[in-house]
KOLPA-970302 format. One line per field, with one value per residue: y, z, x of N, C-alpha, C, O in turn; residue number from 1; residue in three letters. Coordinates in pm, whole numbers, plus 50000, padded with zeros to 5 digits. Example, Ala and Ser with C-alpha at 12.3 -4.5 7.8 and 13.67 -1.06 7.14 Angstrom:
n_py <- (49431;49775)
n_pz <- (50780;50708)
n_px <- (51319;51285)
ca_py <- (49550;49894)
ca_pz <- (50780;50714)
ca_px <- (51230;51367)
c_py <- (49670;50003)
c_pz <- (50780;50787)
c_px <- (51320;51290)
o_py <- (49668;50114)
o_pz <- (50846;50804)
o_px <- (51424;51341)
nr <- (1;2)
rest <- (ALA;SER)
This chain:
n_py <- (37414;37495;37798;37935;37919;38200;38373;38510;38577;38713;38618;38643;38761;38888;38877;39142;39316;39573;39870;40003;40304;40346;40540;40664;40429;40382;40189;39915;39603;39487;39227;39228;39077;39141;39273;39201;39429;39517;39750;39915;39864;39958;40231;40295;40237;40439;40663;40603;40607;40869;40963;40820;40702;40663;40404;40272;40275;40113;39873;39828;39777;39552;39206;39065;39014;38987;39061;39049;39035;39015;39064;39316;39581;39741;39685;39765;40035;40101;40055;40258;40482;40475;40459;40689;40726;40490;40427;40578;40467;40203;40232;40357;40159;39956;40067;40103;39837;39727;39871;39811;39853;39715;39772;39928;39802)
n_pz <- (63031;62692;62501;62278;61921;61741;61494;61164;61063;61205;61411;61282;61449;61787;62144;62352;62648;62773;62955;63045;63106;63369;63479;63808;63907;63840;63649;63432;63302;62972;62729;62408;62087;61857;61534;61371;61239;61009;60981;60750;60700;60940;60924;60706;60824;61020;60856;60741;60955;61008;60894;61013;61246;61607;61677;61433;61407;61624;61532;61317;61448;61615;61631;61799;62144;62508;62625;62767;62544;62202;61964;61761;61529;61634;61913;61971;61916;62123;62342;62300;62314;62571;62741;62741;62724;62618;62342;62281;62469;62379;62117;62184;62347;62158;61957;62115;62178;61926;61864;62062;62278;62449;62792;63016;63324)
n_px <- (38327;38316;38362;38117;38161;38275;38096;38080;37840;37579;37295;36959;36770;36742;36708;36605;36615;36419;36381;36076;35913;35686;35434;35442;35541;35802;36012;35935;36037;36042;36073;36191;36186;36417;36507;36809;37043;37293;37570;37527;37254;37148;37205;37041;36796;36789;36760;36512;36328;36272;36040;35839;35584;35586;35489;35517;35793;35873;35764;35932;36167;36121;36005;35852;35735;35737;35501;35173;34993;34907;35168;35131;35048;34839;34847;35106;35082;34908;35077;35279;35120;35003;35224;35433;35716;35804;35863;36096;36266;36280;36392;36633;36759;36778;36948;37176;37235;37295;37524;37698;37968;38233;38232;38460;38578)
ca_py <- (37434;37577;37913;37912;37976;38329;38362;38638;38599;38718;38567;38745;38827;38872;38925;39265;39363;39718;39930;40089;40387;40333;40653;40634;40300;40367;40118;39771;39553;39397;39167;39233;39006;39249;39243;39241;39510;39550;39894;39978;39852;40045;40367;40307;40239;40573;40753;40564;40636;41013;40986;40718;40723;40582;40262;40217;40254;39993;39758;39806;39728;39424;39107;39002;39061;38903;39130;38965;39077;38981;39167;39366;39728;39800;39676;39850;40172;40114;40069;40390;40584;40469;40473;40786;40710;40355;40422;40626;40369;40088;40268;40380;40031;39885;40127;40073;39694;39705;39936;39786;39852;39659;39873;39898;39791)
ca_pz <- (62915;62594;62448;62143;61815;61685;61354;61094;61026;61326;61405;61226;61558;61920;62251;62415;62763;62764;63065;63000;63217;63412;63569;63948;63946;63793;63522;63425;63192;62874;62639;62267;61989;61766;61408;61359;61122;61001;60984;60637;60723;61051;60871;60626;60922;61080;60756;60719;61067;61016;60845;61073;61380;61710;61668;61311;61436;61708;61446;61236;61538;61680;61569;61904;62279;62616;62684;62768;62435;62075;61905;61634;61523;61726;62051;61982;61925;62260;62429;62288;62353;62716;62810;62649;62706;62574;62208;62287;62546;62291;62011;62247;62387;62034;61899;62205;62165;61796;61860;62193;62294;62580;62894;63103;63466)
ca_px <- (38242;38386;38290;38065;38242;38235;38056;38073;37701;37496;37158;36870;36698;36799;36621;36653;36537;36405;36305;35966;35869;35547;35410;35418;35599;35940;36027;35917;36117;35982;36171;36153;36266;36453;36575;36949;37079;37435;37593;37459;37110;37112;37205;36918;36688;36787;36702;36373;36238;36243;35904;35752;35529;35653;35451;35578;35935;35884;35736;36053;36271;36091;35918;35772;35762;35687;35386;35053;34907;34969;35253;35078;35056;34742;34895;35225;35029;34856;35195;35344;35023;34982;35352;35492;35860;35839;35924;36235;36340;36301;36486;36763;36817;36807;37069;37287;37267;37360;37655;37757;38112;38263;38259;38574;38543)
c_py <- (37529;37691;37878;37977;38110;38307;38500;38671;38595;38657;38678;38819;38803;38927;39044;39304;39515;39770;40027;40170;40372;40444;40607;40506;40283;40301;39972;39724;39463;39343;39169;39139;39106;39198;39289;39324;39531;39702;39966;39976;39944;40192;40393;40317;40379;40676;40729;40610;40783;41045;40891;40763;40635;40435;40198;40188;40129;39867;39727;39746;39583;39335;39038;39058;38964;38968;39039;39017;39044;39097;39201;39518;39796;39797;39757;39996;40198;40131;40209;40504;40591;40491;40559;40771;40578;40351;40468;40530;40248;40120;40292;40250;39949;39937;40093;39927;39666;39762;39913;39781;39802;39771;39830;39895;39885)
c_pz <- (62818;62545;62311;62040;61770;61539;61291;61050;61151;61302;61353;61331;61689;62021;62320;62529;62763;62884;63009;63119;63243;63513;63711;63997;63903;63656;63538;63300;63101;62787;62498;62188;61877;61641;61416;61232;61124;60992;60872;60657;60836;61006;60786;60717;60984;60984;60740;60832;61081;60978;60907;61208;61479;61699;61542;61333;61520;61625;61355;61319;61578;61597;61672;62040;62381;62690;62671;62668;62306;62025;61768;61642;61619;61870;62072;61993;62066;62360;62422;62325;62506;62798;62723;62627;62647;62439;62212;62367;62459;62185;62069;62285;62264;61971;61984;62190;62033;61793;61988;62186;62435;62678;62978;63247;63547)
c_px <- (38315;38297;38234;38157;38185;38200;38047;37931;37614;37358;37066;36788;36772;36700;36687;36560;36539;36327;36200;35917;35719;35520;35375;35481;35744;35943;35988;35989;36034;36095;36115;36242;36291;36523;36720;36964;37229;37449;37518;37308;37066;37110;37081;36796;36675;36729;36552;36281;36203;36099;35801;35698;35605;35616;35510;35727;35955;35858;35855;36166;36244;35999;35828;35810;35706;35570;35264;34949;34981;35055;35196;35075;34959;34790;35023;35182;34975;34970;35252;35251;35009;35110;35443;35642;35902;35909;36070;36322;36375;36406;36626;36832;36858;36937;37191;37330;37339;37501;37736;37909;38138;38301;38378;38525;38626)
o_py <- (37631;37683;37802;38077;38129;38232;38597;38782;38488;38646;38796;38930;38711;39013;39046;39323;39578;39719;40119;40113;40383;40443;40523;40476;40179;40351;39913;39799;39373;39406;39118;39125;39150;39093;39399;39293;39560;39774;40067;40076;40002;40268;40501;40395;40431;40766;40823;40648;40818;41143;40882;40848;40544;40349;40081;40088;40048;39766;39612;39674;39500;39379;38962;39138;38869;38934;38961;39040;39044;39213;39126;39577;39898;39896;39810;40073;40306;40212;40273;40611;40699;40538;40508;40800;40553;40277;40405;40514;40196;40042;40252;40234;39882;39859;40059;39898;39589;39706;39986;39715;39844;39853;39712;39976;39890)
o_pz <- (62860;62548;62236;62068;61764;61469;61359;61004;61199;61189;61378;61305;61701;61989;62342;62508;62755;62913;62935;63223;63152;63622;63730;64116;63929;63561;63645;63203;63149;62774;62472;62219;61810;61642;61461;61129;61229;60996;60897;60632;60829;61046;60793;60691;60997;61026;60729;60806;61158;61025;60859;61276;61440;61710;61545;61283;61491;61644;61319;61267;61576;61508;61635;62052;62346;62805;62576;62702;62302;62041;61672;61748;61680;61942;62181;62071;62121;62452;62525;62364;62563;62911;62641;62517;62626;62423;62153;62336;62465;62165;62008;62259;62266;61936;61931;62191;62031;61727;62018;62101;62530;62650;63009;63286;63670)
o_px <- (38369;38174;38296;38222;38064;38268;38012;37906;37579;37311;37092;36740;36853;36618;36808;36440;36644;36218;36233;35884;35637;35578;35287;35475;35804;35885;36004;36001;35965;36200;36005;36360;36198;36588;36750;36904;37287;37349;37453;37241;36957;37022;37023;36704;36565;36657;36474;36167;36114;36043;35689;35755;35678;35704;35548;35779;36043;35925;35877;36251;36335;35927;35739;35903;35635;35542;35254;34833;35104;35019;35212;35098;34993;34775;35044;35239;34996;34961;35273;35297;35004;35103;35520;35689;36021;36007;36157;36440;36487;36500;36725;36952;36961;37025;37297;37450;37435;37589;37831;37968;38071;38388;38394;38441;38611)
nr <- (1;2;3;4;5;6;7;8;9;10;11;12;13;14;15;16;17;18;19;20;21;22;23;24;25;26;27;28;29;30;31;32;33;34;35;36;37;38;39;40;41;42;43;44;45;46;47;48;49;50;51;52;53;54;55;56;57;58;59;60;61;62;63;64;65;66;67;68;69;70;71;72;73;74;75;76;77;78;79;80;81;82;83;84;85;86;87;88;89;90;91;92;93;94;95;96;97;98;99;100;101;102;103;104;105)
rest <- (MET;SER;LYS;PRO;LYS;PHE;THR;LEU;ASP;PRO;LYS;PRO;THR;PHE;ASP;LEU;LYS;VAL;PRO;VAL;PRO;VAL;PRO;GLY;GLU;GLY;PHE;THR;GLU;ILE;THR;LEU;THR;CYS;ARG;TYR;ARG;ASN;ARG;THR;GLN;PHE;GLU;GLN;PHE;LEU;ASP;GLU;ILE;LYS;GLU;LYS;THR;ASN;SER;GLU;ILE;VAL;MET;LEU;VAL;ALA;THR;GLY;TRP;ASN;VAL;ASP;ALA;GLU;PHE;ASN;GLU;GLY;ASN;VAL;GLU;LYS;LEU;VAL;GLU;ASN;TYR;MET;GLY;SER;ALA;SER;SER;ILE;VAL;GLY;ALA;TYR;ALA;GLU;GLU;LEU;MET;LYS;VAL;ARG;GLU;LYS;ASN)
């Protein structure tokens, strides 16, 4: 099977698996559909989130998820309220994915 061609125009969204801390249970993984941002857009995003709430930041990062609830601001607020480490886990995984550097084995 041949490798897919590399393109200079990334897809507008991508799926990202994020570990969400669940008290007393460790972590559970959710999959978010995230917005792609180029370097300039990501820098603007970092400036913009300084004045945002955790749920607003997650809404800027993602467009959907595999959670058994509709992806909307109310449910995102419920996620970040009930699982305190979720917003930082999501933003950290998102930033890492956008700036991913190949790890040496």
